[in-house]
N, C-alpha and C positions, 0 to 999 in steps of 0.2 A: 573695313576696309573701304579704298573710293570704289566706286564702277571699275574707273581706268587702272586701280590692282588689281580688282579681282580677275576683268583682262586678263592682265598680263600675266597673274597669276593660272586659268587656265590656258594659255598660249605655251608656258611653259612648261605644264602639265601632257599638253598634248607633243608638243614634239619629241618631249623624255618617250612618254610611249609610242612614239614612232619609231623611236631610235633604238626602242627596245624588242619593238616587233619585228622590226627589220634586223637586227641581229640576231632571235629568234630565228628567222628566214634562213639568216645568214649560214645557218649550223648544218642546212642542207649543204654546204659543199664544204668538204672536209677539211683544206688551208686556211678558211676565212675562218679571221678567229671569233665569234661571233658572243664568246659568253664575256671576252674583254670589251667588245664593243658594248654590250648592254650596261660592261661594269662603269667604262668612263660616261654612260648617261646620266646614269646613280651615281659617279664621281660629280659630273656637274649642278647634276640638280641638288646635292647635298651643299656641293661649296655656296649656291646661289642662294640657299633657302637659308645657307648660316649666314649670308653674307647682310641676308635685312633681318637674322635672328631671331628664324625662325625654327632652328635648330634643336627641340629637346633631347634629352638621353635615351628614349624610347626611338628615336631617329637614330639615330647614333647606331644604339644596339644593332637595327637593325639592317642598317646600313655595313655595321661590321657584319653581321649575316650574309647578305649578301656578298661582299665582298671574299666569306671564307667560302663560299658557292663556286664564286667564279673561280679561286683560287684553286678547290678540288677538281672541279671539271672539267678545267685544263689538261692536268692531270691526269684524273683518272678515266679521259677517251682512248688516251693513249696506250691505258695499261690495259684497258679491256682490247683491243687489237694487236696487243701485243703479247694478247695472253693466248687470244685465239688461233695466233699463228705458229709463238713456239710452241703448242702443245701438238699442230702436225711434226713437228721438228724440225722446222724453215732456222735458218742460221740466218745471224744477222746482218752478214752479207746480203744475202737477197732483200731482207727485207729496207735494208741503207736503198740499195739498188732501188724499189718500187717504188720509199717515201720520195725515194730522189728527182724518177722520173715525176711523180704526183709534181712536185714543185716547181722544176725545171717547164715541161710543160703549161702549165698554172699561169706561169711568168711569161715565159714565152708566147703565149696563142689565148689561149681561156681557161675559166676553173671550170670546166665543162668537159675540155681537153684532156685537163688534171685528173679527173675521173676516169679514164679512160685509158690514163697512164698509166696509173700509180699500178692499179692489179697486171696491165699489162708489163711493166715493167718486173712486176715479179712473176710474172710466169717463165718471163726471157733467161730471170735469172733461174727459176727453182728447174727451167728446162736444161738450160745450159751447164746448170750442177749435175744434173742426174738425167737426161738423157735419156727422161721416159713424161711424153706429153700427159699420160692417164697421174700420176703425180704432181707433176710440175701445176697440173689443172686443181688436183684437190687442196693444193698448198693456196693457191687462187682464192679460190669457193671460201678454203679457212680466212682469206682476207677480207673480204668481202663479206659475210654475215661477222664475224667482230667490226668491222666497219660498220656492221646497219647494227650490231647488238651500240656500240658505243653512241652513234649517231642517237638511239631512241635514249641512253641517258645525258644527252650532254641537251634535249629536248627535254626531260622532265627534269633538270637542274635550269636549265630557260625559261622554264612557268614558275617552276616558285620566287625564281629570282624575280619575277615580272608581279606573283603574289603577294611577295614583300612590300613591292616598291609599292605596292597600292594602298597597302595596307599602312603604310607610311604617308602616301600621299594625298588618300582621300580618305584614313580615319583620324 
């Protein structure tokens, strides 16, 4: 490879790693599709590498694993949150109110406001349903615990995705 080709390869790898880290940090924001952003970065990398004739079978296998992690991670976070909330017998209607409040606030204001609006919407829905502040707070606490564990799971999955891409790109 010429020096210019090495430079372009390094630039591609640096940009891909930047997007991967950006997606990983974005996982802290509940409605930000961080795992999907990370996957799109690896997809672009795979397409560029394939176009240059540099994709070996192992590279496709690693990309396939990254794809499975992205798909699984996008499902598992919803399962974790829902399980924590459903353990407290919170009805789906209250869960959907909290989710809708978070999405609407994130769209019209900022994702940080959405972080407050989602549990706030759940609390208000539970308070309206139960007329008991303490029980509504317990439901909201279950949501926040589920969100915390789901964030840990998604970040763990994101770190594994970065590790697999590093194996693919640098070995």
